[in-house]
C-alpha positions as CSV (number, residue, x, y, z in Angstrom):
1,M,15.6,-8.0,-31.9
2,N,14.2,-6.3,-28.8
3,T,10.7,-7.7,-27.6
4,S,8.2,-5.3,-26.9
5,A,6.6,-5.1,-23.5
6,L,3.1,-5.2,-24.6
7,E,1.4,-5.7,-28.0
8,A,-2.4,-5.6,-28.4
9,K,-3.3,-6.9,-31.8
10,Q,-7.0,-6.3,-33.0
11,L,-8.3,-6.5,-29.6
12,W,-12.2,-6.5,-29.2
13,R,-14.3,-6.9,-26.1
14,T,-17.8,-7.3,-26.8
15,Y,-20.8,-7.5,-24.2
16,Q,-24.4,-8.6,-24.6
17,R,-27.0,-6.3,-23.1
18,G,-30.4,-7.8,-23.9
19,S,-30.5,-7.5,-27.8
20,E,-28.0,-4.8,-27.6
21,T,-23.9,-5.7,-28.4
22,I,-21.7,-3.5,-26.8
23,H,-18.1,-3.1,-28.1
24,A,-16.0,-2.0,-25.1
25,L,-13.0,-2.1,-27.3
26,A,-13.2,-2.4,-31.4
27,D,-10.3,-3.4,-33.2
28,F,-7.7,-1.8,-30.9
29,N,-4.0,-2.1,-31.7
30,L,-1.2,-0.9,-29.5
31,T,2.5,-1.6,-28.9
32,V,4.6,-0.3,-25.8
33,Q,8.2,-0.7,-25.5
34,P,10.3,-1.2,-22.5
35,G,11.3,2.0,-20.6
36,E,8.1,4.0,-22.5
37,M,5.2,5.5,-20.5
38,V,2.0,5.3,-22.5
39,G,-1.0,7.5,-21.7
40,I,-4.8,6.4,-22.4
41,V,-7.2,9.0,-22.4
42,G,-10.8,9.3,-23.0
43,R,-14.2,9.8,-21.5
44,S,-15.6,7.6,-18.9
45,G,-16.8,4.4,-20.7
46,S,-14.5,4.9,-23.6
47,G,-12.7,1.6,-22.9
48,K,-9.9,2.5,-21.0
49,T,-10.4,0.3,-18.2
50,T,-11.4,-2.3,-20.4
51,F,-8.1,-2.3,-22.3
52,L,-6.1,-2.3,-18.9
53,N,-8.1,-5.3,-17.8
54,Q,-7.2,-7.4,-20.9
55,A,-3.5,-6.2,-20.8
56,G,-3.3,-7.1,-17.2
57,C,-4.5,-10.7,-17.5
58,L,-8.1,-9.9,-15.4
59,D,-10.1,-10.4,-18.3
60,R,-9.9,-12.3,-21.7
61,P,-10.7,-10.6,-25.2
62,T,-13.7,-11.6,-27.3
63,R,-11.1,-11.4,-30.4
64,G,-7.6,-10.6,-30.8
65,S,-4.3,-11.2,-29.0
66,V,-2.5,-9.7,-26.1
67,I,1.3,-10.4,-26.1
68,I,3.5,-9.4,-23.1
69,T,7.3,-9.9,-23.3
70,G,6.8,-12.2,-26.3
71,T,4.1,-14.3,-24.6
72,D,0.8,-14.5,-25.8
73,I,-1.2,-14.7,-22.7
74,T,-4.6,-15.0,-24.7
75,A,-3.5,-18.5,-25.3
76,L,-2.6,-19.6,-21.6
77,P,-4.8,-21.7,-19.4
78,E,-6.1,-20.0,-16.4
79,P,-3.5,-21.5,-13.9
80,Q,-0.7,-20.1,-16.0
81,L,-2.2,-17.0,-16.5
82,V,-2.5,-16.3,-12.8
83,S,1.3,-17.1,-12.5
84,F,2.1,-14.9,-15.3
85,R,0.0,-11.8,-14.1
86,R,1.9,-12.2,-10.5
87,D,5.2,-12.5,-12.1
88,Y,5.2,-9.7,-14.8
89,I,2.4,-7.5,-14.4
90,G,2.0,-4.8,-11.7
91,F,-1.3,-3.1,-11.1
92,I,-2.1,0.5,-9.6
93,F,-5.5,1.4,-8.6
94,Q,-7.1,4.9,-8.1
95,L,-8.6,3.2,-4.8
96,F,-5.4,2.0,-3.4
97,Y,-6.9,-1.4,-2.4
98,L,-4.6,-1.5,0.8
99,L,-5.7,-3.9,3.6
100,P,-6.3,-2.0,6.6
101,T,-5.0,-4.3,9.3
102,L,-1.7,-4.7,7.6
103,T,1.4,-2.5,7.9
104,V,2.8,-0.6,5.1
105,A,5.8,-3.2,4.9
106,E,3.2,-6.3,4.9
107,N,0.9,-4.6,2.3
108,V,3.9,-4.3,0.1
109,A,4.9,-7.9,0.9
110,L,1.4,-9.5,-0.1
111,P,2.5,-10.4,-3.7
112,L,5.5,-12.0,-2.4
113,L,3.2,-14.1,0.0
114,F,1.2,-15.1,-3.0
115,A,4.3,-16.4,-4.4
116,S,5.5,-18.2,-1.4
117,R,8.4,-15.8,-1.2
118,K,10.0,-13.6,1.3
119,D,12.3,-10.7,0.7
120,P,12.1,-7.8,3.6
121,Q,15.2,-6.4,2.0
122,R,13.5,-5.7,-1.3
123,V,10.4,-4.6,0.6
124,E,12.5,-2.1,2.4
125,E,14.3,-0.8,-0.4
126,L,11.0,-0.2,-2.4
127,C,9.5,1.7,0.8
128,E,12.7,3.9,0.7
129,R,12.6,4.5,-3.0
130,V,9.0,5.7,-2.9
131,G,9.6,7.8,0.1
132,L,8.3,5.6,2.8
133,S,11.4,4.4,4.8
134,G,9.9,5.8,8.0
135,K,6.4,4.3,7.6
136,L,7.2,0.7,7.4
137,R,5.4,-0.4,10.5
138,A,2.4,2.3,10.2
139,L,-1.2,1.2,9.2
140,P,-3.0,2.6,6.2
141,T,-5.5,4.5,8.2
142,S,-2.5,6.7,9.4
143,L,-1.3,7.6,5.9
144,D,-2.4,10.4,3.8
145,G,-3.9,9.7,-0.1
146,G,-0.4,10.4,-1.5
147,E,1.3,7.8,1.1
148,M,-1.3,5.2,0.6
149,Q,-0.6,5.6,-3.4
150,R,3.0,5.1,-2.7
151,V,2.3,2.1,-1.0
152,A,0.3,0.8,-3.8
153,I,3.2,1.4,-6.3
154,A,5.7,-0.3,-3.9
155,R,3.3,-3.3,-3.7
156,A,2.9,-3.2,-7.6
157,L,7.0,-3.4,-7.9
158,V,7.7,-5.7,-5.4
159,N,7.6,-9.0,-8.0
160,D,9.9,-6.8,-10.2
161,P,7.4,-6.8,-13.1
162,K,8.0,-6.1,-16.7
163,L,4.7,-4.0,-17.3
164,L,3.1,-1.5,-14.7
165,L,-0.6,-0.7,-15.3
166,A,-2.0,2.3,-13.7
167,D,-5.7,3.1,-13.9
168,E,-6.2,6.9,-12.7
169,P,-3.3,6.7,-10.3
170,T,-3.3,10.4,-9.5
171,G,-7.3,10.8,-9.8
172,R,-7.6,11.1,-5.8
173,L,-4.5,13.1,-5.0
174,E,-3.8,16.8,-4.5
175,R,-1.2,18.4,-6.9
176,K,1.8,18.2,-4.6
177,S,1.2,14.3,-4.1
178,R,0.5,13.7,-7.6
179,D,3.5,15.4,-8.9
180,A,5.6,13.1,-6.6
181,I,4.0,10.2,-7.9
182,L,4.5,11.1,-11.5
183,G,8.2,11.5,-10.5
184,I,8.5,8.1,-9.5
185,F,6.8,6.8,-12.6
186,E,9.4,8.9,-14.7
187,E,12.2,7.3,-12.7
188,L,10.8,3.9,-13.2
189,K,10.6,4.4,-16.9
190,Q,14.1,5.5,-16.8
191,D,14.9,1.9,-15.3
192,G,13.5,0.2,-18.6
193,L,9.9,-0.2,-17.0
194,A,7.0,-0.2,-19.7
195,I,4.1,1.8,-18.0
196,V,0.5,2.3,-19.4
197,V,-1.5,4.8,-17.5
198,A,-5.1,5.5,-18.0
199,T,-6.0,9.1,-17.0
200,H,-8.3,11.9,-17.3
201,D,-5.7,14.0,-16.0
202,L,-4.3,15.9,-19.0
203,E,-1.5,17.1,-17.2
204,Q,-0.3,13.6,-16.5
205,A,-1.1,12.8,-20.1
206,D,1.2,15.6,-21.0
207,R,4.3,13.8,-19.1
208,C,3.8,10.6,-21.0
209,D,6.2,9.7,-24.0
210,R,2.9,8.8,-25.9
211,V,-0.9,9.6,-25.8
212,V,-3.6,7.4,-27.0
213,E,-7.0,8.5,-27.3
214,L,-10.0,5.9,-26.9
215,R,-13.7,6.9,-27.9
216,D,-16.4,4.4,-27.8
217,G,-14.2,1.3,-27.6
218,K,-11.9,2.7,-30.6
219,R,-8.7,4.5,-30.9
220,V,-8.8,7.8,-32.2
221,F,-6.3,8.7,-34.9
222,K,-5.5,12.5,-35.5
C-alpha cells in the first residue's frame, strides 16, 4: 500500500484572545500523495499559514494529528521533531529569508550544515537545476526577486525532502519570474515530490492538481 506524503486528520488549532476563543483551524482534513501539488486558497486570516505551520512541524495542533510519510509527527518529542523537519520537509517563504552575507551556494547549503553534512556537488546540481549555475558566488543583494526565490527553492530541496511547503512563493514576483518558479514546481512534482502551496494567486492555483479553500479555519466544500 502506498504511503501518503501528508495526512491531516481532524486538525484543530485554537488560540485564546482574552475571553475569546479563536479557531484558526477547525476540524481540517487533507491527504496529499507523492507527486501531487495541492493549492490552499483563502483570504488573509483564513488559516492557510496556520495549516502550513502544523504540517511543517513549526507548531503543534490543539487537537488532531499530522502524519508525514507514515510518521505521526504530533507524537514526536521536540528533539526528534527538529530532526524530522530537517530531513523530510522543505520550506519556501514569500520573503525568501536568505542570509545577506552568505553566497548563493552557502545559503543553499545551510540545511546541510545544520545536519553536519557537506555535499558541494548536490548544491551545485540544485543551483543548476533552478537556473543559478552562474551565480554560486553571488550575494543575495545582487539578485532580483525571481533569483532569490530560486535560491530559496534550492535550499528547500538540498536535504531531499518528501514534502515541500510553500507559503505565497510567487507573491512578490513579476509574471516572468512567477511562471519560471511554477515551472520548477511542476518538474519537482513529476519527480514524485509532494507540494502544498498556500496562495492568493488564482493562476498559480489553477496549475495545481487540486485546490482546497479555507474560510475561517474551515475547509470549504463546493
